[in-house]
N, C-alpha and C positions, 0 to 999 in steps of 0.2 A: 591438515586441511590443505588441499591443493590450491593452486591458484586459479583454478576454474570458477569458482565463485566471484573472484575479482573480476574476471573477464566478463561476467554476466552483468555487472553493474558499472556503469561509467563513472567518471570521477565527481559527479553531482549526485550519485546514488540513485540514479535512474536506471531501472531494469531494461536491458536490450533484449527485445523479444527474439524467440528462437533459440535460446541458449539451453544446453542440456546438462548444466551442472546439477549435482545433487546439493540441495541447500539444507543445511540444519536449521533449526529454529532461529529466528531473529536474534533472541537474547543470547544464545550460545554463540552465534557469529559475532555478535557485539562483544561479548566478554573475550573471545579469542583475538579480536580485532581484525577478523577476515575481511571486513569492509567498515569504511567509515562514511558517515553521513554528516553533513554540515548544514545545520546543527545535528547533534546525534539524534537517533530515533528515541521517542518515548518507549520505556520498557512495556507499557501496556499496549502498545500496538505493533511492536516490533514482529512478533510471530506472524501476525496477519499479514503485514507488508512482506515478509519473506516468503509467505505461502503463495501469495499473488505474483511476486516476482518469479518464483519457481515456475509457476504456469505461464510465464511470458506476458504477463500484464505490466504495461509501462507506467508505473507509479511515479508521481512528482511530488507528493506533499502528504504528510500524515500527521495526526495528532491523536493521543491517547483520550483527550477530551476531559472536562471537569473544570473545577474552579483553578484560575491561573493559567489556563490553556486556551488555544485560539478557537477551539471547538467545545460545545458543551458535551457532546458525545464522542466516542472514538470514531475517527473519520479518516478515509483513505481517498486521495484523489488521484484519478489516473486518466491518461489519454487513450482514444480508441474511437473508432467508427460506431455506428448504430447498434451493432450486436455485441460490441466489447463488454458492455455493462452487464449484459446477461450472462455472458462468460464467466465474468469475474464473480457474480453472485453464485453461479453454479459451483465454482471451484470453493467459495467460502462456505456454502451450505453444505456441501459434500464433506468438508473438514470438520464440521460441527460448530461453525462460528454462529453466533447469534445476530443475524443481519436485521436491522430494524428499517432501513430505507436504501433504495438505490435512486440516484438522482442525476439527470442530465443538466448541467449548469452553464449559464453565460453570466459573466459579471458584466457591469456596465462601467466603462471608462470613458470620460469625455462625452457622456451621453450617447456612446455607442456600445452595443454588445461586443463582449470579447468570449471567444470560446467556440465550440462548447467542449467541456471535458465532462468526466463522470465522478460522482462521489459515492462511495459505499460506506454507510454508518451502520455501526455496531451497537446493539443493545447493551452489551457488556464488554469489559476488557477481557480478551482471552477467549477460551472455548466455552461453548454454552454447558451448563451442569445438567 
């Protein structure tokens, strides 16, 4: 694997939009050590993160969901303007992923909204059957 994939992700594991690297599945990249996330990606969401990164979506948080995880369902958070969520959902659906929700999110910190960013939520881990 060339260093192109490393160039597509910054030191925080955030995708840099506009890259043209060919990205293998997230699990394959993680096993090869082609990129590192701190903390490492959950195996159940790694392929979806890699897919969105390949499409130029600027992800910043993900979780495979379930008991003992930060989210109840597989979720990826990403940055972008008004249309970015629709672009990300189009990429995910075209790849056969089971999307259950797309959200525009503002967290409240100190009584003030912070954000917005996008969340895409999947019905299951991995591809739809």
